[in-house]
C-alpha positions as CSV (number, residue, x, y, z in Angstrom):
1,M,15.1,32.0,27.5
2,T,11.3,32.2,27.6
3,Q,9.5,29.0,26.8
4,S,6.4,28.8,24.6
5,L,3.9,26.0,23.8
6,S,6.0,25.3,20.6
7,N,8.6,23.7,22.9
8,F,6.0,21.1,23.7
9,Y,4.9,20.0,20.2
10,R,5.2,16.4,19.3
11,T,8.6,15.2,18.1
12,K,9.9,12.5,15.9
13,E,9.7,9.5,18.2
14,I,11.2,6.9,15.9
15,Y,13.5,6.6,12.9
16,I,12.8,3.8,10.4
17,K,14.3,2.5,7.2
18,L,11.8,2.7,4.3
19,P,11.4,-0.7,2.5
20,S,12.0,1.1,-0.8
21,G,15.1,2.9,0.6
22,G,13.7,6.0,-1.2
23,K,15.1,4.6,-4.4
24,W,12.2,5.2,-6.7
25,Y,11.1,8.7,-5.5
26,K,11.5,11.6,-8.0
27,N,11.7,13.9,-5.0
28,K,14.1,12.0,-2.8
29,P,13.0,11.8,0.9
30,R,15.3,13.5,3.4
31,L,17.1,10.6,5.0
32,T,19.6,10.6,7.8
33,D,23.2,9.6,7.2
34,D,22.2,6.1,8.3
35,G,19.5,6.0,5.6
36,E,16.6,6.4,8.0
37,I,13.6,8.7,8.1
38,G,12.0,10.3,11.2
39,V,8.3,9.7,11.9
40,Y,6.1,11.7,14.2
41,P,3.3,10.1,16.2
42,M,-0.2,10.6,14.7
43,S,-1.9,13.8,15.9
44,F,-5.6,13.7,17.0
45,K,-6.5,15.2,13.6
46,D,-4.6,12.4,11.8
47,E,-6.5,9.7,13.7
48,M,-9.8,11.4,12.9
49,L,-8.9,11.6,9.2
50,L,-8.4,7.8,9.2
51,K,-12.0,7.4,10.4
52,I,-13.5,9.1,7.4
53,P,-14.3,6.4,4.8
54,D,-14.9,8.8,1.9
55,S,-11.6,10.5,2.3
56,L,-9.8,7.2,2.6
57,Y,-11.6,6.1,-0.6
58,N,-10.2,9.0,-2.6
59,G,-6.8,9.0,-0.9
60,E,-6.9,12.5,0.6
61,S,-6.8,11.2,4.2
62,L,-3.6,9.1,3.6
63,Y,-1.9,12.0,1.8
64,D,-2.6,14.4,4.7
65,V,-1.6,11.8,7.4
66,I,1.7,10.9,5.6
67,K,2.5,14.6,5.2
68,S,1.8,15.1,8.9
69,V,3.7,12.2,10.4
70,C,6.5,12.0,7.8
71,P,7.3,15.5,6.5
72,D,10.7,14.4,5.2
73,I,8.8,12.8,2.3
74,I,8.7,15.8,0.0
75,D,5.6,14.7,-2.0
76,P,3.1,12.4,-0.2
77,Y,1.4,11.7,-3.5
78,E,4.4,9.8,-4.8
79,V,5.1,7.8,-1.6
80,A,5.8,4.2,-2.6
81,M,3.0,1.7,-1.7
82,S,5.7,-0.5,-0.2
83,D,6.4,2.3,2.4
84,V,2.9,3.3,3.4
85,D,2.2,0.5,5.9
86,V,5.6,0.9,7.6
87,I,5.2,4.7,8.0
88,L,1.7,4.2,9.5
89,I,2.8,1.5,11.9
90,A,5.7,3.8,13.1
91,S,3.3,6.7,13.6
92,R,1.3,4.5,16.0
93,I,4.2,3.9,18.4
94,S,2.7,6.2,21.1
95,N,-0.5,4.1,21.3
96,N,-1.0,1.2,23.7
97,D,2.6,1.4,25.1
98,G,4.0,0.9,21.7
99,N,1.8,-2.0,20.7
100,L,-0.8,-2.6,18.0
101,Q,-4.0,-4.4,18.7
102,V,-4.8,-7.2,16.2
103,N,-7.4,-9.9,15.8
104,A,-6.3,-13.5,15.5
105,T,-8.2,-16.8,15.4
106,C,-6.8,-19.9,17.0
107,P,-6.9,-22.8,14.4
108,H,-7.2,-25.4,17.2
109,C,-10.4,-24.2,18.8
110,N,-11.6,-21.3,16.5
111,T,-11.5,-18.7,19.3
112,T,-11.0,-15.2,18.0
113,E,-9.4,-12.7,20.3
114,N,-7.6,-9.4,20.4
115,Y,-3.8,-9.6,20.9
116,L,-1.1,-7.0,21.2
117,I,2.1,-7.0,19.1
118,S,5.1,-4.9,19.6
119,I,5.6,-2.1,17.1
120,P,9.4,-1.9,17.6
121,N,9.5,-5.7,17.0
122,I,7.6,-5.3,13.7
123,L,9.8,-2.4,12.5
124,S,13.1,-4.1,13.5
125,N,12.3,-6.9,11.1
126,V,11.3,-4.9,8.0
127,K,13.2,-6.0,4.9
128,T,14.4,-3.7,2.1
129,I,12.7,-4.7,-1.1
130,E,14.6,-5.5,-4.2
131,Q,13.7,-4.6,-7.7
132,V,11.5,-7.2,-9.4
133,E,12.7,-8.0,-13.0
134,I,11.2,-10.6,-15.3
135,E,11.9,-11.8,-18.8
136,L,9.0,-12.6,-21.1
137,P,9.0,-15.4,-23.6
138,N,9.4,-12.8,-26.4
139,K,12.7,-11.7,-24.8
140,L,11.4,-8.5,-23.4
141,T,12.8,-7.7,-19.9
142,I,10.5,-5.8,-17.6
143,Q,11.9,-3.8,-14.7
144,F,9.3,-2.9,-12.0
145,K,9.1,-0.3,-9.3
146,P,6.6,0.1,-6.5
147,N,3.3,1.9,-7.3
148,T,2.8,5.3,-5.9
149,L,0.0,6.1,-3.5
150,R,-1.5,8.4,-6.2
151,S,-1.8,5.6,-8.8
152,M,-3.1,3.1,-6.4
153,T,-5.8,5.5,-5.3
154,A,-6.7,6.3,-8.9
155,S,-7.0,2.6,-9.7
156,S,-9.1,1.9,-6.6
157,I,-11.6,4.7,-7.6
158,K,-11.9,3.3,-11.2
159,T,-12.4,-0.2,-9.9
160,T,-15.1,0.9,-7.4
161,E,-16.9,2.9,-10.2
162,A,-16.8,-0.2,-12.4
163,V,-18.4,-2.4,-9.6
164,S,-21.1,0.3,-9.1
165,I,-21.9,0.2,-12.8
166,T,-22.1,-3.6,-12.9
167,Q,-24.5,-3.6,-9.9
168,N,-26.9,-1.6,-12.0
169,L,-27.1,-4.2,-14.7
170,T,-30.4,-6.0,-14.3
171,S,-32.5,-8.1,-16.6
172,D,-35.1,-5.3,-16.7
173,L,-32.7,-3.0,-18.7
174,P,-33.2,-2.7,-22.5
175,P,-30.4,-4.6,-24.3
176,D,-28.8,-1.5,-25.8
177,Q,-28.6,0.2,-22.3
178,A,-27.3,-3.0,-20.7
179,K,-24.6,-3.2,-23.4
180,K,-23.6,0.4,-22.9
181,L,-23.3,0.0,-19.1
182,F,-21.3,-3.2,-19.5
183,E,-18.9,-1.5,-21.9
184,E,-18.5,1.4,-19.5
185,S,-17.7,-0.9,-16.7
186,L,-15.2,-2.9,-18.8
187,S,-13.6,0.4,-19.8
188,K,-13.1,1.6,-16.2
189,T,-11.8,-1.8,-15.1
190,T,-9.3,-1.9,-17.9
191,A,-8.3,1.7,-17.2
192,A,-7.7,0.8,-13.5
193,T,-5.4,-2.1,-14.5
194,M,-3.5,0.0,-17.0
195,V,-2.9,2.8,-14.4
196,L,-1.4,0.3,-11.9
197,I,0.7,-1.7,-14.3
198,A,2.1,1.3,-16.3
199,D,2.9,3.2,-13.1
200,G,4.6,0.1,-11.7
201,I,7.0,-0.4,-14.7
202,E,10.3,1.4,-14.6
203,A,11.5,0.2,-17.9
204,V,10.9,-2.3,-20.7
205,I,14.2,-3.5,-22.1
206,L,14.1,-4.6,-25.7
207,P,16.2,-7.6,-27.0
208,D,18.7,-5.2,-28.6
209,G,19.3,-3.7,-25.1
210,S,17.5,-0.4,-25.7
211,K,15.1,0.8,-22.9
212,V,11.6,2.1,-23.2
213,T,10.6,4.3,-20.2
214,T,7.9,6.7,-21.5
215,V,4.5,6.0,-20.0
216,E,2.7,6.6,-23.3
217,E,4.7,3.9,-25.1
218,I,4.3,1.5,-22.2
219,I,0.5,2.0,-22.1
220,E,0.3,1.5,-25.8
221,W,2.2,-1.7,-25.5
222,L,0.0,-2.9,-22.6
223,N,-3.1,-2.3,-24.8
224,N,-1.6,-4.7,-27.3
225,I,-0.5,-7.7,-25.3
226,D,-2.3,-11.0,-24.7
227,G,-4.1,-11.9,-21.5
228,A,-1.5,-14.3,-20.2
229,T,1.2,-11.7,-20.4
230,M,-0.9,-9.2,-18.6
231,K,-1.5,-11.7,-15.7
232,T,2.3,-12.3,-15.5
233,L,2.8,-8.5,-15.2
234,Q,0.1,-8.2,-12.6
235,R,1.7,-10.9,-10.4
236,A,5.1,-9.2,-10.7
237,N,3.5,-5.8,-9.9
238,K,1.9,-7.3,-6.7
239,M,5.3,-8.7,-5.7
240,Q,7.0,-5.4,-6.1
241,N,4.5,-3.7,-3.9
242,Q,5.2,-5.9,-0.9
243,N,5.9,-3.9,2.2
244,G,8.8,-5.9,3.6
245,I,6.9,-6.6,6.9
246,N,7.0,-10.0,8.4
247,D,3.2,-10.6,8.7
248,K,3.2,-13.8,10.6
249,F,3.1,-13.7,14.4
250,K,2.9,-16.3,17.2
251,F,0.1,-16.1,19.8
252,S,-1.1,-18.1,22.7
253,C,-4.7,-19.0,22.6
254,S,-6.7,-17.0,25.2
255,N,-9.2,-19.8,25.6
256,E,-8.1,-21.5,28.9
257,S,-9.4,-24.9,27.8
258,C,-7.1,-24.6,24.8
259,S,-4.1,-22.3,25.6
260,K,-2.2,-23.7,22.6
261,E,0.4,-21.6,20.7
262,F,-0.4,-20.8,17.0
263,E,0.9,-18.7,14.2
264,S,-1.4,-16.3,12.4
265,A,-0.9,-13.8,9.5
266,V,-1.8,-10.1,10.1
267,E,-2.6,-7.9,7.1
268,F,-1.4,-4.3,7.4
269,N,-3.1,-1.8,5.1
270,P,-4.9,1.6,5.5
271,T,-8.1,-0.2,6.3
272,F,-6.3,-2.0,9.2
273,F,-5.5,1.4,10.7
274,F,-9.0,2.7,10.2
275,T,-10.6,-0.3,12.0
276,N,-7.9,-0.4,14.8
277,N,-8.0,3.3,15.8
């Protein structure tokens, strides 16, 4: 049988369990019988995409990279935020002999150095996330789900636009124009919050046991709750989006005059992969 270059394309080098387990996807990921999903190493194009800040900002780079390295996720736009970091980490397993380079600062002598941590070690300790459910003082029960990459991107864009508008507020502006800019900024910030919270709520259970799941009703309710309740929802939303990765690692200080062991937290997010390519 004649060979062709297609016989030498990259292959799925690692199989992982998604922290979400694929539970909240409308289009269920194609998992193995063991509940795992295959991940390809990043291509050269993928790595270049993560170096374009503008496309990271609007989410297009991440959509394309996830589609490339994890094609068994049917719709990359609905990938759960809890799964994004784990997928990206797995796709880097071909780099640096299966290690990630991270920065850590020794708390004993304040020496900052680059360290290598094992990707298989990271992935072997990823935990499956459980659904967050809270009961409010008014007896409403809120069931959460991880945000989608699409909603997180939309929220980030709105927030950035709001910050840009606020930066244009100066004492030289006429009061009417300053008021208009402030209201526009507030509107975008509020919209960003609503996008995230509404997308992250699977159901609101009423005291009589009936469920509300329609986005329109949930958004209308969010627009009519007090600030303390919104903060409670935001904390629960953040908890639901956790990626299940153990982010604390032990290092030995590279400073010979110190050489003490210390523990440091490592933050994994799309910006991490952009700065560590």
